[in-house]
C-alpha positions as CSV (number, residue, x, y, z in Angstrom):
1,X,93.3,28.3,-52.9
2,X,94.6,31.9,-51.9
3,X,93.9,33.0,-48.0
4,X,94.0,36.4,-46.2
5,X,93.6,37.1,-42.1
6,X,91.7,40.0,-41.4
7,X,90.2,41.4,-38.4
8,X,86.4,41.5,-37.7
9,X,85.2,43.0,-34.1
10,X,88.9,41.9,-33.0
11,X,88.4,38.3,-33.9
12,X,91.4,36.9,-36.0
13,X,90.0,35.1,-38.9
14,X,90.8,33.5,-42.3
15,X,88.8,33.4,-45.6
16,X,89.5,33.0,-49.5
17,X,90.6,35.9,-51.4
18,X,87.7,37.5,-53.1
19,X,85.1,36.0,-49.9
20,X,83.1,39.9,-49.6
21,X,83.3,41.2,-46.3
22,X,79.7,39.8,-45.3
23,X,80.1,36.3,-46.6
24,X,83.3,35.9,-44.3
25,X,81.7,37.6,-40.9
26,X,78.3,35.1,-42.2
27,X,80.7,32.3,-41.8
28,X,82.5,33.7,-38.4
29,X,78.7,33.7,-37.1
30,X,78.7,37.4,-37.2
31,X,75.5,38.7,-38.8
32,X,75.4,42.0,-40.8
33,X,72.1,42.9,-41.9
34,X,71.0,42.7,-45.4
35,X,68.9,43.3,-47.8
36,X,68.9,43.3,-51.3
37,X,71.8,41.2,-51.0
38,X,71.6,37.3,-51.8
39,X,74.3,34.5,-52.4
40,X,72.2,33.1,-55.3
41,X,72.4,36.5,-57.4
42,X,74.2,39.2,-58.5
43,X,74.8,42.0,-55.8
44,X,73.5,45.2,-55.7
45,X,75.2,46.9,-53.4
46,X,71.4,49.6,-53.4
47,X,70.0,48.7,-49.8
48,X,73.2,50.0,-47.4
49,X,71.9,47.9,-44.4
50,X,75.1,45.8,-44.9
51,X,77.8,48.9,-44.0
52,X,80.6,48.6,-41.6
53,X,83.5,50.4,-41.0
54,X,86.9,49.1,-42.3
55,X,90.3,51.0,-41.4
56,X,92.1,53.6,-43.4
57,X,89.4,53.7,-45.5
58,X,87.2,56.7,-45.4
59,X,84.3,55.8,-45.3
60,X,81.6,53.3,-44.3
61,X,81.3,50.3,-47.4
62,X,78.7,48.0,-48.1
63,X,79.9,44.7,-46.8
64,X,78.4,42.6,-49.9
65,X,80.5,44.1,-52.0
66,X,83.6,44.7,-50.4
67,X,86.4,41.8,-51.1
68,X,88.5,40.7,-47.1
69,X,92.2,41.7,-48.5
70,X,95.4,40.4,-46.1
71,X,95.5,42.9,-42.9
72,X,91.7,44.4,-43.2
73,X,90.5,45.4,-39.9
74,X,86.7,45.4,-40.4
75,X,84.5,46.8,-37.3
76,X,80.3,46.0,-37.5
77,X,79.0,46.2,-34.5
78,X,80.8,50.1,-33.4
79,X,78.5,53.0,-31.9
80,X,78.5,54.7,-35.6
81,X,78.0,51.3,-37.9
82,X,75.0,51.0,-35.2
83,X,74.1,54.7,-35.8
84,X,74.3,54.1,-39.6
85,X,72.1,50.6,-39.1
86,X,69.6,52.4,-37.5
87,X,69.2,55.4,-39.9
88,X,68.4,53.3,-42.9
89,X,66.2,51.1,-41.2
90,X,64.1,54.8,-40.5
91,X,64.6,55.6,-44.0
92,X,63.1,52.6,-45.3
93,X,60.2,52.6,-42.9
94,X,59.1,56.4,-43.9
95,X,56.7,54.9,-46.6
96,X,56.2,51.1,-45.7
97,X,52.5,51.1,-44.3
98,X,52.5,50.0,-40.8
99,X,50.1,46.8,-41.3
100,X,52.2,44.2,-39.6
101,X,48.9,42.4,-38.3
102,X,47.8,42.1,-41.6
103,X,50.7,41.5,-43.8
104,X,51.2,37.4,-44.5
105,X,55.1,38.2,-43.9
106,X,54.9,38.5,-40.9
107,X,57.0,36.0,-38.5
108,X,59.2,35.9,-41.0
109,X,59.4,39.2,-42.7
110,X,63.5,40.8,-41.9
111,X,62.2,44.6,-41.9
112,X,60.6,43.4,-38.2
113,X,63.5,41.5,-37.0
114,X,66.0,44.0,-38.4
115,X,63.8,46.7,-36.6
116,X,63.8,44.6,-33.5
117,X,67.3,44.5,-33.7
118,X,68.8,47.7,-34.7
119,X,66.6,50.2,-34.6
120,X,63.6,50.7,-31.5
121,X,63.4,54.3,-32.3
122,X,59.9,56.0,-33.1
123,X,59.4,57.4,-36.0
124,X,59.6,60.8,-36.8
125,X,57.8,60.9,-39.6
126,X,54.7,63.0,-39.2
127,X,54.1,64.3,-43.0
128,X,51.8,61.5,-45.2
129,X,53.3,58.7,-46.6
130,X,53.1,57.9,-50.1
131,X,50.5,55.7,-50.8
132,X,50.5,52.9,-53.5
133,X,48.2,50.0,-55.0
134,X,48.3,47.3,-52.6
135,X,47.1,44.6,-54.5
136,X,48.8,44.1,-57.4
137,X,48.6,40.9,-59.6
138,X,51.9,40.2,-60.9
139,X,50.8,36.7,-63.0
140,X,51.8,33.3,-62.3
141,X,50.7,33.5,-58.9
142,X,52.0,36.1,-57.4
143,X,50.8,38.9,-55.8
144,X,52.7,42.4,-55.1
145,X,51.8,45.3,-52.6
146,X,53.9,48.3,-53.6
147,X,53.6,49.6,-50.4
148,X,55.5,47.1,-48.9
149,X,58.5,47.1,-50.9
150,X,61.7,48.5,-50.5
151,X,63.3,48.1,-53.6
152,X,65.7,46.0,-53.2
153,X,65.5,44.5,-56.9
154,X,66.8,40.8,-55.8
155,X,62.8,39.4,-57.8
156,X,64.0,41.4,-60.5
157,X,67.7,40.1,-60.7
158,X,66.2,36.5,-59.8
159,X,63.7,36.5,-63.1
160,X,67.1,38.1,-65.5
161,X,69.4,36.1,-63.7
162,X,68.0,32.5,-62.8
163,X,65.0,32.3,-64.6
164,X,66.3,34.1,-67.4
165,X,63.3,36.0,-68.2
166,X,63.5,39.6,-67.3
167,X,60.0,39.8,-66.4
168,X,60.5,42.9,-63.9
169,X,62.0,46.1,-63.6
170,X,62.3,49.2,-61.5
171,X,59.8,52.1,-62.9
172,X,59.3,55.9,-61.5
173,X,62.5,56.9,-59.4
174,X,63.1,58.5,-55.7
175,X,59.6,57.4,-53.1
176,X,57.9,57.1,-56.1
177,X,59.9,53.9,-57.3
178,X,58.5,50.5,-57.5
179,X,58.8,46.7,-59.2
180,X,56.3,45.8,-61.5
181,X,56.1,44.1,-65.1
182,X,56.2,45.6,-68.7
183,X,52.8,47.5,-69.8
184,X,50.8,44.0,-70.6
185,X,52.7,41.8,-69.6
186,X,52.0,39.1,-67.0
187,X,54.7,36.7,-65.1
188,X,55.3,33.6,-67.0
189,X,58.1,31.8,-66.1
190,X,57.8,28.2,-64.4
191,X,60.3,29.4,-61.3
192,X,58.4,32.7,-60.5
193,X,57.5,31.4,-57.4
194,X,61.4,32.1,-55.6
195,X,60.7,35.7,-55.9
196,X,58.3,35.3,-53.0
197,X,61.0,33.1,-51.1
198,X,64.1,36.0,-52.8
199,X,61.3,39.0,-50.8
200,X,63.0,40.0,-47.5
201,X,59.2,42.1,-46.6
202,X,55.7,41.8,-47.2
203,X,56.0,43.1,-51.0
204,X,55.6,39.5,-53.2
205,X,53.2,36.9,-51.5
206,X,52.3,33.9,-53.1
207,X,48.2,33.9,-53.4
208,X,48.6,30.1,-52.8
209,X,49.4,30.9,-49.3
210,X,48.0,33.9,-48.7
211,X,46.1,33.9,-45.3
212,X,46.0,30.3,-44.7
213,X,48.2,29.5,-41.4
214,X,50.8,31.5,-40.0
215,X,54.1,31.2,-40.5
216,X,55.2,30.6,-36.4
217,X,52.5,27.7,-36.6
218,X,54.2,26.0,-39.4
219,X,56.9,23.2,-39.4
220,X,59.0,22.4,-41.2
221,X,60.8,18.4,-41.9
222,X,63.5,18.7,-45.1
223,X,62.5,16.3,-48.0
224,X,63.0,16.0,-52.1
225,X,60.5,16.7,-54.6
226,X,59.0,14.1,-56.3
227,X,58.0,16.2,-59.4
228,X,61.2,15.1,-61.7
229,X,64.5,13.6,-61.4
230,X,66.2,16.4,-60.6
231,X,65.2,16.0,-57.1
232,X,65.4,19.9,-55.9
233,X,66.0,19.8,-52.3
234,X,63.2,21.0,-50.6
235,X,61.2,21.8,-47.0
236,X,57.2,20.4,-46.3
237,X,55.5,23.2,-44.0
238,X,53.1,21.3,-41.9
239,X,50.7,22.1,-38.8
240,X,47.6,19.9,-38.2
241,X,48.8,17.0,-40.1
242,X,48.1,18.9,-43.3
243,X,51.1,20.9,-45.6
244,X,50.7,23.9,-46.5
245,X,53.5,25.2,-49.0
246,X,57.1,23.9,-50.1
247,X,60.1,25.9,-50.1
248,X,63.2,25.3,-51.8
249,X,66.2,23.9,-49.5
250,X,69.5,25.3,-50.2
251,X,72.2,22.2,-52.0
252,X,75.0,24.1,-54.3
253,X,75.0,20.3,-56.4
254,X,71.3,20.1,-57.1
255,X,69.0,23.2,-57.2
256,X,71.2,26.0,-55.4
257,X,68.3,28.1,-53.9
258,X,65.9,27.4,-56.2
259,X,62.7,24.9,-57.2
260,X,60.4,25.2,-60.1
261,X,56.7,26.1,-59.4
262,X,55.2,22.9,-60.5
263,X,57.4,21.3,-58.1
264,X,56.1,24.3,-55.6
265,X,52.2,23.7,-56.3
266,X,52.7,19.5,-56.4
267,X,52.0,19.6,-52.4
268,X,48.1,19.3,-52.7
269,X,48.2,15.5,-53.5
270,X,49.9,15.0,-50.4
271,X,46.5,16.8,-49.0
272,X,43.3,15.5,-51.4
273,X,42.2,12.5,-53.0
274,X,44.0,10.0,-50.3
275,X,43.7,6.3,-50.4
276,X,43.5,6.4,-46.6
277,X,41.2,3.3,-46.3
278,X,41.9,-0.7,-47.9
279,X,39.0,-1.7,-49.9
280,X,38.2,-4.3,-51.7
281,X,35.8,-5.1,-55.4
282,X,32.6,-6.5,-54.4
283,X,30.3,-8.7,-57.2
284,X,28.5,-6.0,-58.2
285,X,31.2,-4.1,-59.7
286,X,31.2,-1.7,-56.1
287,X,33.8,-1.1,-53.5
288,X,33.7,-2.6,-50.0
289,X,35.9,-0.4,-47.6
290,X,36.9,-2.4,-44.3
291,X,40.3,-2.6,-42.4
292,X,43.3,-3.5,-43.9
293,X,44.1,-7.4,-42.2
294,X,40.4,-7.7,-44.1
295,X,41.7,-6.4,-47.5
296,X,44.5,-8.4,-47.1
297,X,42.7,-11.1,-46.7
298,X,40.5,-10.5,-49.5
299,X,44.0,-10.3,-51.8
300,X,45.0,-14.1,-50.6
301,X,41.9,-15.9,-52.0
302,X,42.0,-13.6,-54.9
303,X,46.1,-14.7,-55.2
304,X,45.9,-18.4,-54.5
305,X,43.5,-18.8,-57.4
306,X,46.7,-18.3,-59.6
307,X,49.9,-19.9,-60.8
308,X,53.2,-18.3,-60.0
309,X,53.7,-17.8,-63.2
310,X,50.1,-16.2,-64.0
311,X,51.2,-13.1,-61.2
312,X,53.6,-10.5,-62.2
313,X,54.9,-7.1,-59.6
314,X,55.3,-3.8,-61.1
315,X,57.5,-1.3,-59.1
316,X,57.1,2.4,-59.1
317,X,59.7,4.8,-60.4
318,X,57.9,7.5,-57.6
319,X,58.3,5.5,-54.8
320,X,61.3,5.7,-52.2
321,X,64.7,3.4,-52.8
322,X,63.2,1.3,-49.6
323,X,59.9,1.0,-51.2
324,X,61.0,-0.3,-54.1
325,X,63.9,-2.5,-52.8
326,X,61.1,-3.9,-49.9
327,X,58.7,-4.5,-53.0
328,X,61.2,-6.2,-56.0
329,X,63.1,-8.0,-52.6
330,X,59.5,-10.1,-51.7
331,X,59.1,-10.4,-55.2
332,X,61.6,-12.2,-56.5
333,X,63.0,-13.8,-53.0
334,X,59.6,-14.7,-51.5
335,X,56.7,-15.0,-54.2
336,X,59.7,-16.5,-56.3
337,X,58.9,-14.7,-59.5
338,X,61.9,-14.5,-62.3
339,X,61.6,-11.3,-63.5
340,X,60.3,-7.9,-61.7
341,X,58.8,-5.3,-63.8
342,X,58.2,-1.3,-63.5
343,X,55.8,1.5,-64.6
344,X,57.0,5.3,-65.4
345,X,55.3,8.6,-64.9
346,X,55.5,9.2,-68.7
347,X,53.0,12.2,-69.4
348,X,53.3,13.6,-73.3
349,X,55.4,16.2,-74.0
350,X,56.8,17.0,-70.8
351,X,58.6,19.8,-70.2
352,X,61.7,20.6,-69.4
353,X,64.7,23.1,-69.3
354,X,68.0,24.1,-68.7
355,X,68.0,25.2,-65.4
356,X,66.3,22.9,-63.0
357,X,63.6,21.1,-64.1
358,X,64.0,17.7,-65.9
359,X,61.6,15.8,-69.1
360,X,61.5,12.4,-66.7
361,X,58.9,13.3,-64.3
362,X,59.8,10.4,-62.0
363,X,61.6,11.0,-59.0
364,X,63.5,7.6,-58.8
365,X,64.4,6.0,-62.7
366,X,67.8,6.0,-61.2
367,X,66.9,3.5,-59.1
368,X,64.8,1.2,-60.8
369,X,67.3,1.2,-63.8
370,X,70.3,-0.4,-60.7
371,X,68.1,-3.0,-60.3
372,X,67.8,-3.7,-63.9
373,X,64.0,-4.0,-64.3
374,X,61.7,-4.7,-67.1
375,X,59.4,-2.2,-68.7
376,X,55.7,-3.4,-68.4
377,X,55.3,-3.1,-71.9
378,X,57.7,-6.2,-72.1
379,X,55.4,-8.9,-69.6
380,X,55.5,-12.5,-70.4
381,X,52.2,-13.9,-72.7
382,X,51.8,-16.1,-69.1
383,X,50.8,-12.9,-66.9
384,X,47.4,-13.2,-66.4
385,X,47.3,-10.5,-62.9
386,X,49.5,-7.8,-61.7
387,X,50.6,-6.6,-58.2
388,X,51.2,-2.3,-58.5
389,X,53.3,-0.3,-56.6
390,X,51.8,2.9,-56.2
391,X,50.1,3.9,-59.7
392,X,50.3,3.0,-63.6
393,X,51.2,5.4,-66.7
394,X,48.2,5.8,-68.6
395,X,50.2,4.3,-71.5
396,X,50.7,0.8,-69.1
397,X,47.2,1.5,-68.3
398,X,46.2,1.2,-71.8
399,X,48.5,-1.9,-72.2
400,X,46.6,-3.6,-69.3
401,X,42.8,-2.5,-70.7
402,X,43.8,-4.0,-73.9
403,X,45.3,-7.1,-72.6
404,X,42.1,-7.5,-70.3
405,X,44.9,-8.6,-66.7
406,X,43.7,-7.4,-63.9
407,X,45.5,-5.9,-61.1
408,X,44.7,-8.3,-58.2
409,X,46.6,-5.4,-55.6
410,X,47.0,-1.7,-55.8
411,X,49.1,0.0,-53.6
412,X,48.3,3.2,-53.7
413,X,48.6,7.0,-52.1
414,X,46.0,8.5,-53.6
415,X,43.1,8.0,-55.9
416,X,44.0,7.2,-59.4
417,X,42.2,6.0,-62.7
418,X,44.4,2.7,-62.0
419,X,41.9,1.9,-59.4
420,X,39.2,1.2,-62.0
421,X,41.0,-2.2,-63.2
422,X,41.9,-2.7,-59.6
423,X,40.3,-5.3,-57.1
424,X,42.4,-5.1,-53.8
425,X,43.5,-1.3,-52.9
426,X,45.8,-1.4,-49.8
427,X,46.6,2.4,-48.5
428,X,50.7,3.4,-48.0
429,X,52.2,7.0,-46.8
430,X,53.3,9.6,-48.9
431,X,57.0,10.5,-49.5
432,X,56.0,12.9,-46.8
433,X,54.9,10.8,-44.4
434,X,58.0,8.5,-44.7
435,X,61.8,8.6,-43.8
436,X,63.5,7.6,-47.7
437,X,65.7,8.2,-50.0
438,X,65.1,9.0,-53.7
439,X,68.6,8.9,-56.3
440,X,68.3,11.3,-58.6
441,X,69.4,12.1,-62.2
442,X,73.4,12.5,-61.7
443,X,72.4,8.9,-59.1
444,X,73.1,11.1,-56.2
445,X,71.1,9.8,-53.5
446,X,69.1,11.8,-51.1
447,X,67.2,11.4,-47.9
448,X,64.3,12.9,-47.0
449,X,61.9,12.5,-43.5
450,X,58.6,12.2,-42.2
451,X,56.9,15.5,-42.0
452,X,53.4,14.1,-41.1
453,X,52.1,11.3,-39.9
454,X,50.9,8.4,-42.0
455,X,46.6,9.2,-43.0
456,X,44.2,7.2,-42.2
457,X,45.2,3.4,-42.0
458,X,48.2,3.8,-44.3
459,X,51.4,1.9,-43.3
460,X,54.5,1.2,-45.2
461,X,54.7,-1.4,-48.0
462,X,56.7,-3.7,-46.0
463,X,54.1,-4.1,-43.6
464,X,51.2,-4.8,-46.1
465,X,53.9,-7.7,-48.4
466,X,54.8,-9.3,-44.8
467,X,51.0,-9.4,-43.7
468,X,50.1,-11.4,-47.6
469,X,52.7,-14.1,-46.9
470,X,51.7,-14.2,-43.2
471,X,49.7,-17.7,-42.5
C-alpha cells in the first residue's frame, strides 16, 4: 500500500494514495459537508457543498473527487470556505419549501443539519419559488416530493449502479430539473427502498413509514436480517415495544450499505400475529389459554404416554445459533434421542439475484448443517409425535399430516399453519427480542441484539426446556 503525507487544517495526516480529501478528512474526524457524495456510489461532484481550499490550486476544489497527494495542504474551515458553504446552502434553499414541520425527513435531514452548522443566514429570496408536484408515486413503495429534491442524483446512481435497474433519471434543466421515472414506467427493482435511505433530504420517502413516527422518538438496535442466508446487517428502529422500520447497516463484507425490500418490510411479523401466551388443545379441539407453567404440565402429561423412540425433535433454521444449540443439546443429552431432525423455510421458486438475495430463505441453515441434523423427510418409522422448534415448512407440514403425526409441543413466535397440528404451544421470543448469532451463507457468524422485551409471556427456549424436564 502506497501512502502519502499531507495536511488538513494544519494537522499532519497520512492516507492511502488515491483517497479523496473528503474521505481522508472523515477518517481523521473532520467533517466536510456533502450531499451528492455517497461512499457506495460513483462520485458525481455536482452539489458543490464539499468545496475546500488547497494550497497552490487557483480555485476551490470538490473534496469528494480530489485525491490527496504528497505534501498537499488543505483547509476546510477558513472564512473563504465557510462563505462558500453558506452560499451553496443559500442556493439550495432558494426554491426549497419551508415545510420542515410536515416533512417526514425532519430529524434526519442534511438540509436542516447543514443549515444550522454552515449557514444560519436568513433568506434573501423574496420572489415566488418554483413549484412542483408534492406527491409523486414512483412505484415500489417510494414517494417523491419534487419541490424538496436537490437533484444530488444519489437515487439515480443507486438504481443504475447497485440495483442494476436504471429506472430513474433527471429531466428538464436548471431550477426545473427533477428526478423521474421514464414515461409510463414505475420503479420495480427489489432494492427500491435503498433510494429512500440514500436521499439526504426529504424528497424520497417510504410510503410504508410516512407519518407513522417522528425519528427522534425511535431507538435503534443492531441486528441481522433473517430473510435469507445472506445475513444483511440491519438496524431495528423501534419505540414503545413496537418496530417501525428496518434500515441497512454498513458491513463491507456482507451487504455494504444496502438491503432488499423483502427483508426491509418483513418487520411486520415482529408486531403482528404474535404468539404471546401459552395454549393447549382441549378435548373438544378448541384452545385453552393459560400460563407457561400450566402448558408445560399439559405437555409433560402428553409426552409421558410415549416411549423415547416415539418422540422426535425438529430444529429450525430460522432460529439463532444459541436457540438451536439449546434445543439440540436437550434432545440428545436429556431426552436421549439418537438423532435430531430439522425443518427449513423452503418456498416454491424462491427469488434470488447476484446482488444480495439468496434462494435460501433461512438465516441459519449453515449452523443446522454444522450440527449434522437430518431432514424431517428421513424421520424414523417408529416416531409418533414431534417436538418442533419455531415452525414447519409447507412440505414438512404436509409430510406430518400425511403420516398422521402429532406435534406435541410447538415453540412458536407467531401464529402459523403449524398450529393446526399442535397440541401445546409455548411462546418464545423473536430475533428482535433476544441477543444471539446467525451463521450466514459464507459461514460468517454474526451477532444481533435485543431491541424489544419479549412479547407477552414469551421466554427463551432453554427456559421452557428446563421446565419440561423439571420434576
